[in-house]
N, C-alpha and C positions, 0 to 999 in steps of 0.2 A: 448628755443626758435625755434616754428616751423617755417619753411622759405620754402616758395614754389615759382616757378618761371611758369610765363605764357608761355605756346606754343600754336602752333596750330600742327595738325595732320601733316601737310605738312613739318614740321622741322624735322619730324621724319621718315615718311614711305620713303624708298629708301635711307636711310643713316643708314647703321650699326653701324656706330660710335657716332650718333649722344644722344643715350639715356646715354649712357657711360660718354659720355661728361658732361653732365648736372648734373648727379650724383657728377662728380668731382667738380663739384662749391661749392659743401657743402649743398645743399639743401637736403630738407627731403620729399619733395612732390612737384608735377607738377600740376598747375591747366590747364586743357586742353580743349581746344575748342571743344563744341560740337555741338552749335548753334550760327551761326556767319554771322554778317553784311558783306556785299561787302568790297572789299578791294585788295591794290595790295601791297603785301609784300615782302620785301628783304630776301632772304635767303644765307648768304654769306658764309655757309661751307658746302652747300649741294653738294654731289657729281652729281647728275644729274641736276640742274637747280639753277640758281641764283634769279629768279624773279618768284612768284604766284599770278596770277590775279584770284581773286575770284568774278567771273562777279556778282553774285548776293548774297542776303542773303539765306544762307542755312544750312542745317543740314548735318552735316560730317559724318554720319552713314546712312544706309537704313532704312526710316521711314517706320514705321508696316503700311501695306496696311489697314488691319482692322480698326485699330484707327482713320483711316482717312478717309474712305469710307463714300459717301455722303456728306462730309462738304466741306462748300463753302469756305472758307479759310483753307489752309494746308501749312504744311511746304515744301520747295524744295530741292532735295538732289544735292549733290555737282557734279561735272562732272571734276574739275581740279588736282584731286589727282589721281592716278593711283593706286586704290584699290576700292574693294567691299566695304570696311568699313574702312575708314581711320581712325576713332576715337578707333575701335577697335584694329588695327593694331597697332596703335602707343602706346596705353595703355599697351598692354601686352609687348611691348619693354621698355618701361619704368617701368613697374614691375619687369620684368627681371634684371633690373640695380638696384633694391632694392627701388625704388621711389614708393611713394604713389600716385594715381592719385584721383584728383577731377575734376568734369568736369566745364567747363566754359560755360554758358549759357546764350546768350543776347536775350532777350525778344522784346521790346517795340523799336524796332530800325531794319527797311525792308523796304527798296526802292523796294524790288520786289512786295511786298504785296500791296505796296501804288500803284505801277504803276498798278496792275492787279486789284485792288479792290479801285477806288480813292476815293470812298464814307466813306472808314475806316479812311482816315487822318486827322490828326488834321487842323483846318480850322482857319487861324487868322482874326484879327479884319479887316483886308481889305480884307478878301475873296480869301486869297491865301491859297493854299493845300500844305501842307509839306507831300510829298510822301514816306518821310522815318520814319516819326513819325505816328504810328497807334495811334488813339483817343481810349486810355482806358477807356473811359467813356461809350462806345457802347459794348452792350453787347457781340456782334458776336465777336469782337475783345478781350474783357475777356476770353470768353470761349475757343478760339484759343490759347491765350496766357498759361491759365493755362493747356490745354491738351499738349502744346508742351513742358513747364517746366516738367510735369509727364514724358515725353517720353525722351527728352533730358537730363535731369538731372541724371537719373538712368541707367547709363548703364552698362553693364557687367565690373567687376573689378574696378568700382568707388566705394570711398571709402564717398564721400561728393560732395556738388555743391557749385558754386559762382553765383548766378543770376546777371547779368548786364542788366540796364535798366527796373528794374522791377518796374514802375510808368511812369511819366510823360515824354515824350520826347518833344521838341520842336524846336526853331529857331536854337542852335548851332547844326551843326551837323557834321563838317570836311566832307563835301561832294567833292566828285571827282571835281575838278577845280572850288573850291568855288572861288566866285569874292564877296565876301561880307564885305570886309575891308575899302571901300571908304568912309565911316560913320563911326565915332567911336561911338559904342552903348555902352554903359556900364550896368554893370550887370542887374539892375533896369530895362532898356530899353529892354533887352534880353527877361527878365521876361514876360515884355507887350507882346513882339512879340512871346510868346510861348503860351500865352492864347489861349485856343479854342471856336470856335465858330460853331462847327456843329451842327446839329440838337439836338443832346443827351444833348450837353454842354447845350446850351440855354434852354432846359429845367431844366437842373440842377441848373444854376441860379437864374432862377425863383422859383426854391425851397426854395433860401437862401434870397427870397426876392426882386432880382436882376431883373432889364429889360435888357435884353441881347443886345436889340438896344442902349439901353441908356449906357450900359457899354461898347459895341465897339466903342461908339462915344467917351465917356471919353479917351479911351485906343489912338485911334487917335488924339485926341485933345494934349493929353499928349507927344506922341511921334513926334508930328510937329516941335519942336525946335530942335531935335536931326537931323532931314531930313533937315532944314535951315542952320545945325551948330551955332544956336544961343545959344545952351543952352551947361552947362557941363555934362559929364557923370557922371549919379549917380549910387551907387552901393549899395550893401543890402538892407534890407526891408526897413530900414526907406528911402531909395532912392525909392524905389516902392510906400510906404505912400506918398512921397511928389510930386510923379509924379501923383498919380492915385486919392489920398484923402484915409483917414487911413479906413472908413467906406466902402468905395468901394473896397480897397483892401483886407480888410479880409473877407467880404462876399465871393469875389471871390476864395480866399484862403483856406476857409472852404469847398467849393465845390470840389477841386480839391484835397484837404487831405483826403476827406471822399471817394472819388474815388479810389486813390492810396493805402489806407490802407485796402480797399475791397480786390482790385487787390492783395497785397501782402499776404494778409491772404491766400485767396484762392490759390494761387500759392504756398505757404510753405506748406498747407495742403495736396494739391494733391500730392506732392513730398515727404512727408513723409509717404502718404497713398501707394505710389508705392516702396518705399524704406525700406530696412532691416532695422532692430534696429541698432542704432550708428549710420546710416548716417548722416553728419552734412550739415546745410544749411545755407549758408551766403550770404548778400546780399552786392552788391556795394552800398556805401550810402553816403551821407551827411546830418549834423543834421541842416542844414538851409532849414526847410521844403518848402520853396518855389522854390529850385532848381528843374531844369529836366536836363535830359541827361542821360550818362552812371551810374552816380552817385547820383541816386534820391534822394530827399530831403526826411526827415523823421525825426518823434519824436523819439530820443534815448530811452526814457521808451518803448514806443509802439513797436517798431520794434525788441527791445531785447524782449520783450514778446512774439514775434512771431518766429522770428529766433534764430539760436543758436550764430550769432554773424554778424558783419560786416566788410566789406573791404573799407577803408576810404584812399582818396586821399590825400598822405603825402608828394608827391615832391614839392621843393620850399623851403622858407626858415624857421626859426623857427616860425613864426608868422602864416603861412600858416598851419603848423601843430599843433598850437596849437587852431586854429579855428575850425579844422576838430576832433581833440582828446578831447580837453575840455569838451563840452557838454556831451562825454560819461564817463568822469573821474568818476572812485570808481563803475561802473555797472560792473555787472557779464555777461560775457558771452565774445566771441573771438570778438577781437579788432586789425585787420590786418591792419598795416601801410602800404600802397603800395608806392614804391618807385619807380619810372622812371629809369633805370640803363643804358639806351642808349641815348649816349651823342647826337647824331643828331637829337634825340626827345626831348630834354631839360631835360635829366637826368643827375645826377650827380655820375655815379659811383665812382669817387675820393673821393667822402664823404659819401661815404655810410654805414661806421662804425661809423662817428660822427651822421648822421641822424637817423640811426637806436637807438643809445643811446638816443637821444634826445626825439624820438617816444615812447621808453620804459619809459622814464621819466614820460611822461604824460599819460601812463595808456596801451600803445598798449602791446600786448603780444604775437602777431605774426608777421609775414614779408612776405611781396608780392613783387616779382622784376617783372617789366614790362621792358624788355620783353626779355627771353633769346635765343629767334630764331631770333630776330632782331639785338641784339646787335652785335658790331665788337668784334674781338679776343682781343684787349685791354680791351674793356669796361668787358668783361668776367673775364679777368685776374684779374683787379681791383675788381670784385664783390669776385672772389675766394679769394684774400687775405683778404677782410675786414670780409667775412664769417670764414675764419679760425681764424681771431683775436677774433672774437666777441663771438667766440665758446671757448676761452681761459679760 
């Protein structure tokens, strides 16, 4: 079973022992960030720092000037890691430790892009813009994301890529200093808060026979009980249908599904055109088509006809793993179970062996560990022990 650990370049650059330490965990691969959103990250073992503040979404390599010349939307280079090319430097060190490197590319999650180009953002039913969420219905955004994927995924020394946020992003963000927990919005209400009403989406709804004004009014009416505390949080697609009505919900989802599939097909095609033979392309995904966020909603049959496989969120109890792996059961392709191993981030390294065996019984055939750079020493000790037992 192939196992990969997620890392940032700054976990490796400047630490001569880091690559060997990761290899000693028992993994065969590292999924290394090449394009990433803003974050503040702990580096508990680095000899030169303890905190890295990635101030804005950036590419972690020098972008190619000719590729972006004349484009209004373009990636921003990083400035917080002391290296001309942090990705390449980290990839070389990891390869030297015997680890295969795959790139980790975050696409439709970019606060810097939204701040510089507010017209590219998702706009909710109340007229609020989400600067972290570029609207993938807009042609300029799609063109940017396709070009970014082709550049960021296929770096030197890289054997494959994992594409995060290759679809709709919306309300859920984990934004810096989030203050959104005062009202308990269920899964269904969060979906309604993620529906976009920018000019392109309004036109798209019309193509589905929907009046965007009427849809927006229906969304606001459906959410009113949540704001007043009069309704209980609804979850699942049945919850969306209950809040919005089955016909409105289905028509809106048809538009979003059409857009997301078009983006995914274009992105994967561009990466494959730029990559050498045998280059593996995976998407971070969720089998519930209405999901938005890092793990985008997909139809299992469609996405496995486009990409080589998926990385699925499998942290949690047995029911959570069954919900995401079950719809992919029996299908060909890479099904990588992504398990968080950082206790402080809700992970459970002490149950990694048991959780992995459960995921394998449901059809998973690879493992992803989030996140080797953020984990404490006891977390990593538990990971190494679990992988050793799994390999026997």
